[in-house]
C-alpha positions in Angstrom: 3.2 3.3 28.7 4.9 5.3 25.9 3.9 4.9 22.3 6.2 2.5 20.3 6.0 3.2 16.5 7.5 -0.1 15.6 5.1 -2.2 17.7 2.3 -0.2 16.3 3.6 -0.9 12.8 3.5 -4.6 13.4 -0.1 -4.3 14.6 -1.0 -2.2 11.5 0.6 -4.8 9.2 -1.2 -7.7 11.0 -4.6 -5.9 10.8 -4.3 -5.0 7.1 -4.3 -8.3 5.0 -6.0 -6.6 2.0 -6.3 -3.0 0.7 -9.9 -2.7 2.1 -8.7 -3.9 5.5 -5.9 -1.4 5.3 -8.3 1.5 4.5 -10.6 0.4 7.2 -7.7 0.2 9.7 -6.6 3.7 8.7 -10.2 5.0 9.0 -10.6 3.5 12.5 -7.4 5.0 13.7 -8.4 8.4 12.3 -11.9 8.2 13.9 -10.2 7.4 17.3 -8.3 10.6 16.9 -11.5 12.6 16.3 -11.3 12.8 12.5 -14.8 13.2 11.1 -15.8 10.9 8.2 -17.3 12.6 5.1 -19.7 11.1 2.5 -18.8 12.0 -1.1 -22.5 12.0 -1.9 -23.5 14.5 0.7 -23.0 18.3 0.8 -20.0 19.3 2.8 -19.9 22.1 5.5 -16.3 22.0 6.7 -15.2 23.8 9.9 -11.7 25.3 10.1 -9.3 23.4 12.2 -11.4 20.2 12.2 -9.8 17.0 10.9 -11.8 14.9 8.3 -11.4 11.8 6.2 -13.0 10.4 3.0 -12.9 6.7 2.0 -13.6 5.3 -1.4 -13.1 1.5 -1.5 -9.5 0.6 -0.7 -8.5 4.3 -0.9 -8.8 6.9 1.9 -7.8 10.5 2.2 -7.4 12.5 5.5 -6.9 16.2 6.0 -7.1 19.0 8.5 -9.4 21.7 7.3 -7.5 25.1 7.4 -9.0 27.9 9.3 -8.6 30.3 6.4 -8.5 29.8 2.6 -5.3 27.7 2.1 -2.4 29.3 0.4 -0.6 26.0 0.0 -0.9 22.3 0.7 1.4 19.5 1.8 0.1 16.1 0.7 1.6 12.7 1.8 0.7 10.0 -0.8 1.2 6.3 -0.5 -0.8 3.2 -1.4 -2.7 0.4 0.3 -2.3 -2.5 -2.1 0.5 -5.1 -2.6 1.3 -7.8 -5.2 -0.8 -10.8 -4.5 -2.8 -13.7 -6.0 -6.5 -12.9 -6.6 -9.3 -15.4 -6.6 -11.2 -15.7 -9.8 -15.0 -15.1 -9.9 -15.7 -18.9 -9.9 -12.8 -19.8 -7.5 -13.2 -23.5 -6.9 -12.6 -26.5 -9.1 -12.4 -30.2 -8.4 -10.1 -32.6 -10.1 -9.2 -36.2 -9.2 -11.1 -35.8 -5.9 -9.0 -32.8 -4.9 -10.4 -29.3 -4.5 -8.3 -26.3 -5.6 -8.7 -22.5 -5.8 -8.4 -20.7 -9.1 -6.3 -17.5 -8.8 -4.5 -15.0 -11.1 -1.6 -12.7 -10.2 -2.4 -9.2 -9.0 0.5 -6.9 -10.0 3.9 -8.6 -10.2 4.5 -10.9 -7.2 7.6 -13.1 -7.1 5.6 -16.2 -7.7 7.9 -18.8 -6.2 7.8 -17.1 -2.8 4.1 -18.0 -2.6 4.6 -21.7 -2.9 4.6 -24.1 0.1 3.5 -21.6 2.7 0.3 -21.0 4.7 -2.0 -18.6 3.0 -5.3 -17.2 4.0 -8.2 -15.7 2.0 -8.8 -12.0 2.7 -10.8 -9.2 1.1 -14.5 -8.5 0.7 -17.7 -10.3 -0.2 -20.8 -8.7 -1.6 -23.9 -10.4 -0.2 -27.6 -10.5 -1.1 -28.8 -8.9 2.1 -32.2 -7.6 3.4 -31.5 -4.1 2.1 -29.9 -5.0 -1.2 -26.2 -5.7 -1.9 -24.2 -5.6 1.4 -20.4 -5.6 1.8 -18.7 -8.0 4.2 -15.0 -8.1 5.0 -13.4 -11.6 5.4 -10.1 -12.8 6.7 -10.1 -16.6 6.9 -7.0 -17.0 8.9 -8.4 -20.1 10.7 -8.8 -21.9 7.3 -5.4 -21.6 5.6 -4.5 -23.1 2.3 -1.2 -23.8 0.5 0.1 -24.0 -3.0 2.2 -27.2 -3.2 5.2 -27.3 -5.5 6.6 -30.2 -7.4 9.1 -32.3 -5.4 12.8 -32.1 -6.3 12.8 -35.8 -7.1 10.4 -35.0 -10.0 12.3 -31.8 -11.1 16.0 -32.4 -10.5 17.1 -29.1 -11.8 14.7 -27.0 -9.7 17.5 -25.3 -7.8 19.7 -24.6 -10.9 17.3 -24.2 -13.8 13.8 -23.9 -12.4 11.0 -24.6 -14.7 8.7 -21.7 -15.6 5.6 -21.4 -13.4 2.4 -21.9 -15.3 0.2 -19.2 -13.8 -3.0 -21.0 -14.6 -2.0 -24.5 -13.4 0.8 -24.2 -10.9 -0.5 -21.5 -8.6 -3.7 -23.2 -7.5 -3.9 -23.6 -3.7 -5.1 -27.0 -2.5 -8.4 -26.4 -0.6 -9.4 -29.9 0.3 -9.3 -33.7 -0.3 -11.9 -36.4 -0.4 -14.5 -34.3 -2.2 -16.5 -37.2 -3.6 -20.1 -36.2 -4.0 -19.4 -32.5 -3.3 -19.8 -29.6 -5.7 -18.0 -26.4 -6.0 -21.0 -24.7 -4.4 -20.9 -27.1 -1.4 -17.2 -26.2 -0.8 -17.9 -22.5 -1.2 -20.6 -22.7 1.5 -18.1 -24.5 3.8 -15.5 -21.9 3.1 -17.6 -18.8 3.8 -20.3 -20.2 6.0 -23.2 -19.1 3.9 -25.2 -20.2 0.9 -23.3 -19.9 -2.4 -26.3 -18.3 -4.0 -26.1 -15.4 -1.5 -22.6 -14.4 -2.6 -23.1 -12.0 -5.5 -19.6 -10.8 -6.0 -16.2 -10.7 -4.3 -12.7 -9.1 -4.2 -10.6 -11.8 -2.5 -6.9 -12.3 -2.3 -4.4 -14.7 -0.8 -2.3 -13.3 2.0 0.6 -15.1 3.8 -0.1 -16.0 7.4 3.5 -15.5 8.7 3.1 -12.8 11.3 5.0 -9.5 11.0 7.9 -9.4 13.4 11.3 -7.9 14.3 14.2 -10.0 13.0 18.0 -10.2 13.2 20.4 -8.9 15.8 18.7 -6.4 18.2 15.5 -6.7 16.2 17.0 -4.3 13.6 14.9 -5.6 10.7 11.1 -5.9 10.1 10.0 -9.0 8.3 6.5 -9.0 6.8 4.2 -9.4 3.8 3.1 -6.0 2.5 6.1 -4.0 3.6 5.7 -2.5 0.2 3.8 -0.2 0.8 2.1 -0.4 4.1 5.3 0.7 5.9 5.0 4.0 4.0 1.3 4.3 4.6 1.8 3.8 8.4 4.5 6.4 8.5 2.3 8.9 6.7 -0.6 8.1 9.0 1.5 8.6 12.2 2.9 11.9 10.8 -0.5 13.3 10.2 -1.8 12.2 13.6 1.3 13.6 15.3 1.3 17.0 13.6 1.3 19.7 16.2 1.7 22.8 14.1 -1.4 23.6 12.1 -1.0 26.9 10.3 -4.3 28.6 9.6 -3.7 28.8 5.8 -1.8 25.5 5.2 -3.7 22.4 4.0 -2.2 19.3 5.6 -3.3 16.0 3.9 -2.5 12.3 3.6 -3.9 10.2 0.8 -3.7 6.4 0.6 -4.5 5.0 -2.8 -5.5 1.5 -4.0 -4.5 -0.2 -7.2 -0.9 1.3 -7.5 0.5 -2.2 -8.2 -1.6 -2.5 -11.3 -1.2 1.0 -12.8 -3.6 3.1 -10.7 -6.2 3.0 -13.4 -9.4 2.9 -11.4 -11.9 5.3 -9.8 -10.0 5.0 -6.6 -6.5 4.9 -8.0 -4.0 7.8 -8.4 -5.0 8.2 -12.0 -8.6 9.0 -11.1 -10.0 12.4 -10.2 -10.6 11.2 -6.6 -8.0 13.3 -4.9 -8.2 16.3 -7.2 -12.0 16.4 -6.7 -11.5 16.4 -2.9 -9.1 19.3 -3.3 -11.7 21.2 -5.3 -14.4 20.6 -2.7 -12.1 21.8 0.1 -11.4 25.0 -1.9 -15.1 25.5 -2.5 -15.8 25.2 1.2 -13.1 27.8 1.8 -14.9 30.2 -0.6 -11.9 30.1 -3.0 -12.3 31.1 -6.6 -10.6 29.4 -9.5 -7.6 31.8 -9.5 -7.0 31.3 -5.8 -7.3 27.5 -6.3 -4.7 27.4 -9.1 -2.3 29.6 -7.1 -2.7 27.3 -4.1 -1.8 24.3 -6.2 1.3 26.0 -7.6 2.5 26.6 -4.0 1.7 23.0 -2.9 3.7 19.8 -3.0 2.9 16.1 -3.1 5.3 13.7 -1.4 5.0 10.3 -3.0 6.2 7.7 -0.5 7.1 4.2 -1.7 9.7 1.6 -1.2 12.9 1.1 -3.2 15.7 -1.4 -3.5 18.4 -1.8 -0.8 21.9 -2.7 -2.1 22.6 -6.4 -1.8 26.3 -7.4 -2.1 25.3 -10.9 -3.3 23.7 -9.4 -6.5 26.1 -6.6 -7.3 25.6 -6.6 -11.1 21.9 -5.5 -10.6 22.9 -2.2 -8.9 24.7 1.0 -9.5 26.5 0.9 -6.2 27.2 4.6 -6.0 23.5 5.4 -6.5 22.1 2.5 -4.4 20.9 3.1 -0.8 21.8 0.8 2.1 19.3 -0.6 4.5 19.5 1.1 7.9 21.1 4.3 6.5 18.0 6.5 6.3 15.4 7.9 4.0 15.9 7.6 0.2 15.3 10.3 -2.4 14.4 8.6 -5.7 15.6 9.8 -9.1 15.0 8.7 -12.7 16.1 10.4 -15.9 12.9 9.3 -17.6 10.7 10.6 -14.8 9.7 7.1 -13.6 10.0 9.0 -10.3 8.8 12.6 -10.1 11.8 14.0 -8.3 13.8 16.8 -10.0 17.0 18.5 -8.9 15.1 21.2 -6.9 12.6 19.0 -5.2 15.3 16.5 -4.2 17.5 19.3 -2.9 14.6 20.6 -0.8 14.1 17.2 0.9 17.9 16.9 1.4 18.1 20.3 3.1 15.2 19.5 5.4 16.9 16.2 6.4 20.1 18.1 7.1 18.2 20.6 9.3 16.4 17.8 11.2 19.4 15.5 11.4 17.7 12.8 9.5 20.0 10.5 7.5 19.2 10.6 3.8 20.4 8.7 0.7 19.5 8.7 -3.0 18.6 6.0 -5.5 19.0 5.8 -9.3 18.6 2.4 -11.1 21.3 0.5 -12.9 21.0 1.8 -16.5 20.6 -1.6 -18.1 17.7 -2.6 -16.0 14.2 -1.0 -16.6 13.1 1.1 -13.7 9.8 0.6 -11.8 7.6 3.6 -11.1 5.3 5.0 -8.4 2.2 7.1 -7.9 4.5 10.1 -8.0 4.5 10.8 -11.8 0.8 9.8 -12.0 -0.1 12.3 -9.3 1.9 15.0 -10.9 0.1 14.5 -14.2 -3.4 14.2 -12.6 -3.1 17.3 -10.4 -0.4 19.5 -11.9 1.1 19.7 -8.4 4.9 19.6 -7.9 5.8 16.1 -6.7 8.8 14.4 -5.2 9.4 10.7 -4.7 11.0 9.4 -1.5 10.9 6.1 0.4 12.9 3.4 2.3 15.3 0.8 1.0 14.1 -2.8 1.4 15.1 -6.3 0.5 12.9 -8.9 -1.4 10.5 -6.4 -2.9 7.3 -8.1 -4.2 8.1 -11.3 -2.4 5.6 -12.9 -0.1 7.8 -11.7 2.8 9.9 -8.6 2.7 12.6 -6.9 4.8 13.1 -3.3 5.9 15.3 -1.7 8.6 13.3 -0.7 11.7 15.5 2.4 12.2 14.7 3.6 8.7 10.9 3.6 9.5 11.5 5.9 12.5 13.5 8.3 10.3 10.7 8.3 7.7 8.1 9.1 10.4 10.2 12.0 11.6 10.7 13.4 8.1 7.1 13.2 7.1 6.0 15.0 10.3 8.6 17.7 9.5 7.3 18.1 6.0 3.7 18.6 7.2 4.9 21.2 9.7 7.4 23.0 7.5 
């Protein structure tokens, strides 16, 4: 049976309900393809031509060790996190015999899209184990919860002038009823199947349970939570695994960061030394001196891959039509005068030329000038490493909603382009 990238993408989305699950899924796929895991705390002895990967929390970086000291590098960069609702440290409260979960927004989700739908708890627990603190992944898809909204009869203007959502009071999922005589600890034990006292810490999020699937005529669209930015991460992973040309002095890498949606300011985010330190360690293993390392960086390029906004004719005033991409029309090069994207004229032209050579449809995006522009790990990576960076991605609908849309064809085009970049 031939490999189907779109079916594989759906499996990848389904298996990645949290950043840590995504990093684990990527690591498992790399290991299946004979990539060797590295421990940051151990001394490295890299072998030329051998593929490796390093995981730090919800971030992971994979590379193919060059057979000679690398003269340049091509780095595909994406992220593993998505806007969500994160459970607070003391996540359960009981009021009027009803049990609720306490959450706070992670990043900038469209809050109303999280109401009235089945949600599961996913992430990681830290347990008091026999050998100290132990990490345990959880995905409670068999115990869904829901955030009930106010009925239209009690808020008659909800469709015309919706009331503001109180993030502290209105986003609490209903966990259970008839809780008389039960404490929060009792409910916590029922939820996780272990003594509350054994749970020392957690990073837990809500994730929608609607399965990823192909939608519309001929299955032309992909509907899922976490399209932003697991679609990009999946394309980068497939490109690295499919790379056939491995020049002896070319460093081919893919890095998948956590915490992009909250500014990348962590030890595993794009603002951290995580990636640059890995680059230095690879250079040291290749017996490169500082001069050689700096020259290699100057010849290298980071391709920051993240989603952008597809033109929607129902909301014309929010777009600059001439500079807005259409869904299903190919890869997007992203531009911002204020460097909210890292692309400049030269780096954009280089991508456009490669797309022309490989017959890959390409578009460009620039925001409507009255609307503040979002950003990516592109500018952050450029500042953190000093490496030339370009921002590309795919056009999608409903960005930061609990369910998003992207064209299936565009994903195939992105996979093709990223493979060509690694092999160019």
